[in-house]
C-alpha positions in Angstrom: -21.4 33.8 -26.5 -20.3 34.2 -30.1 -17.1 33.0 -32.2 -17.6 36.2 -34.6 -14.7 38.6 -34.3 -14.7 42.0 -34.4 -14.3 44.5 -36.7 -11.2 45.7 -35.3 -9.2 42.2 -35.5 -6.9 42.2 -37.9 -5.0 38.6 -39.2 -1.6 39.6 -40.1 0.3 37.0 -42.5 4.2 37.2 -41.7 5.8 37.6 -45.3 7.8 34.3 -46.7 10.4 34.8 -49.7 8.7 32.8 -52.7 11.7 31.0 -54.7 11.9 31.7 -58.2 10.3 35.1 -57.8 12.0 37.1 -60.3 10.6 40.8 -59.0 9.6 41.4 -55.5 5.7 42.5 -54.5 6.1 46.6 -53.8 4.8 48.2 -50.3 1.9 50.8 -50.9 1.1 53.7 -48.0 -1.5 51.2 -47.8 0.1 48.5 -47.3 1.9 46.6 -44.3 5.7 46.4 -44.9 5.9 43.0 -43.3 2.9 41.7 -45.9 4.7 42.6 -49.0 6.1 39.2 -49.9 2.4 37.3 -49.1 1.1 38.0 -52.7 3.2 35.2 -54.2 3.1 32.6 -51.8 2.8 28.7 -53.7 0.6 26.1 -51.9 2.7 23.0 -51.4 4.7 21.9 -48.5 6.4 24.3 -46.5 10.0 25.5 -47.1 12.6 25.4 -44.0 13.5 28.8 -42.5 16.4 30.1 -40.5 14.9 31.9 -37.0 16.4 33.6 -34.0 15.6 36.0 -31.5 17.8 38.2 -29.8 17.3 40.1 -26.6 19.6 44.0 -27.3 20.0 46.4 -24.9 19.8 49.2 -27.2 17.0 51.2 -28.9 15.6 50.0 -31.8 16.9 53.0 -33.9 20.7 51.9 -32.7 20.1 48.5 -34.1 18.5 49.6 -36.8 20.9 51.8 -37.9 23.3 49.0 -38.0 20.9 46.4 -39.9 20.0 49.1 -42.5 23.3 50.9 -43.3 26.6 49.6 -45.4 28.6 50.6 -43.3 27.0 49.0 -40.6 26.9 45.9 -42.0 30.6 45.8 -42.4 30.7 46.3 -38.3 28.6 43.5 -36.9 29.1 40.9 -40.2 31.4 41.0 -42.8 34.2 42.9 -41.3 35.0 44.4 -44.6 33.3 47.2 -46.6 30.5 46.6 -49.0 30.1 47.3 -52.3 26.4 48.7 -53.6 24.1 50.8 -51.5 21.3 50.2 -48.7 18.1 51.5 -50.1 14.9 50.8 -51.1 15.2 48.5 -54.4 18.9 49.3 -54.5 21.6 46.4 -54.2 24.8 45.7 -52.0 27.6 42.8 -52.2 28.8 41.2 -49.2 32.7 40.6 -49.3 34.5 38.7 -46.8 38.4 38.0 -46.4 40.2 38.7 -49.1 38.1 38.0 -51.9 37.4 39.8 -55.2 34.0 38.1 -55.7 31.2 38.9 -53.6 29.9 35.7 -51.2 26.5 37.4 -51.9 24.6 40.5 -53.3 21.1 41.3 -51.2 18.1 43.5 -52.7 16.9 46.0 -50.0 13.0 45.3 -50.5 11.6 46.9 -47.2 13.7 49.5 -45.3 11.4 50.8 -42.0 11.9 51.4 -38.4 10.8 48.4 -37.6 11.8 46.1 -40.3 14.5 45.4 -42.8 13.8 42.9 -45.6 16.4 41.6 -48.1 16.2 39.3 -51.3 19.3 37.4 -52.0 19.9 37.5 -56.3 23.6 36.5 -56.4 25.4 34.2 -54.1 25.3 30.6 -52.8 22.7 28.1 -55.1 20.9 28.0 -51.7 21.0 31.2 -51.0 19.2 32.9 -54.0 15.7 33.9 -54.3 15.8 33.4 -49.8 15.2 36.6 -48.0 16.2 38.0 -45.2 14.2 39.6 -42.6 14.7 41.6 -39.2 11.9 42.6 -37.4 12.7 45.4 -34.7 10.4 45.4 -31.7 10.9 47.4 -28.4 11.2 46.8 -25.4 9.5 48.6 -22.4 13.4 49.0 -20.9 14.3 51.1 -24.2 16.0 47.8 -25.7 15.2 46.0 -28.4 13.8 42.6 -29.2 14.9 41.1 -33.1 13.2 38.8 -34.7 15.3 37.8 -37.4 14.3 35.2 -40.7 16.4 33.6 -43.3 13.4 32.1 -45.1 12.7 30.4 -48.1 15.9 27.6 -48.2 14.7 24.8 -51.1 15.3 21.6 -48.2 17.6 22.1 -44.9 20.7 20.2 -44.7 24.4 20.5 -43.1 25.0 23.9 -45.1 22.1 25.5 -43.9 23.0 24.5 -40.5 25.8 26.5 -40.6 24.4 29.0 -42.1 22.1 29.3 -39.0 24.7 28.9 -36.4 27.3 31.6 -38.0 24.1 33.7 -38.4 23.8 33.4 -34.7 26.7 34.8 -34.3 26.7 37.8 -36.5 23.8 38.6 -34.9 25.1 37.8 -31.4 28.3 40.2 -33.1 25.5 42.8 -34.0 24.0 42.7 -30.1 26.9 43.3 -28.2 28.4 45.9 -31.1 24.8 47.6 -30.6 25.2 47.4 -26.5 29.0 48.3 -26.1 30.9 48.8 -29.6 32.1 45.4 -28.9 32.0 43.9 -32.2 32.6 40.4 -33.5 32.5 40.4 -37.1 34.0 38.3 -40.0 36.3 35.9 -39.0 36.4 36.2 -35.1 32.6 35.8 -35.7 32.9 32.9 -38.0 32.3 29.4 -36.1 31.0 26.8 -39.2 34.1 27.0 -41.5 33.4 25.3 -44.9 37.6 24.1 -45.4 
């Protein structure tokens, strides 16, 4: 028996957003979009991530269209229109309530049928330079498994915990909206408030 790997075995290292990286590595025709952020990974302690896995009884294309369009994002997350665009390299701003200033600005790094990646360029200090990844896996029954990551937090804490709670609620809004049009965007979907 040998421990050698067969030539067809490929090891894939999934990306982490690297705080302080000002430009993201770009995918090429020969690059797996899931690996575009690996190039600048520093050595040292691991940064905490928010992770969620959601089973959605809707086809991957339906889920992708809600994640990869500003109109879709408004339906399941913000509850109001976004500004900007959702194309690779562009940025969009999210607003909550009646705020005139954006709560966060996201740059679109990857938009493929099975993955959408954003980099936060403005917003809460602890969000800046973090990465938000939506990975879509088709299920045998026609549904979708969504793997969500908000990566690169400097440290875990109360704010991160609240964000994780709210991400779970808004991803549930995405799920119910994709399945039945019953979205629960802000403010209905907010569970952890900062008042």
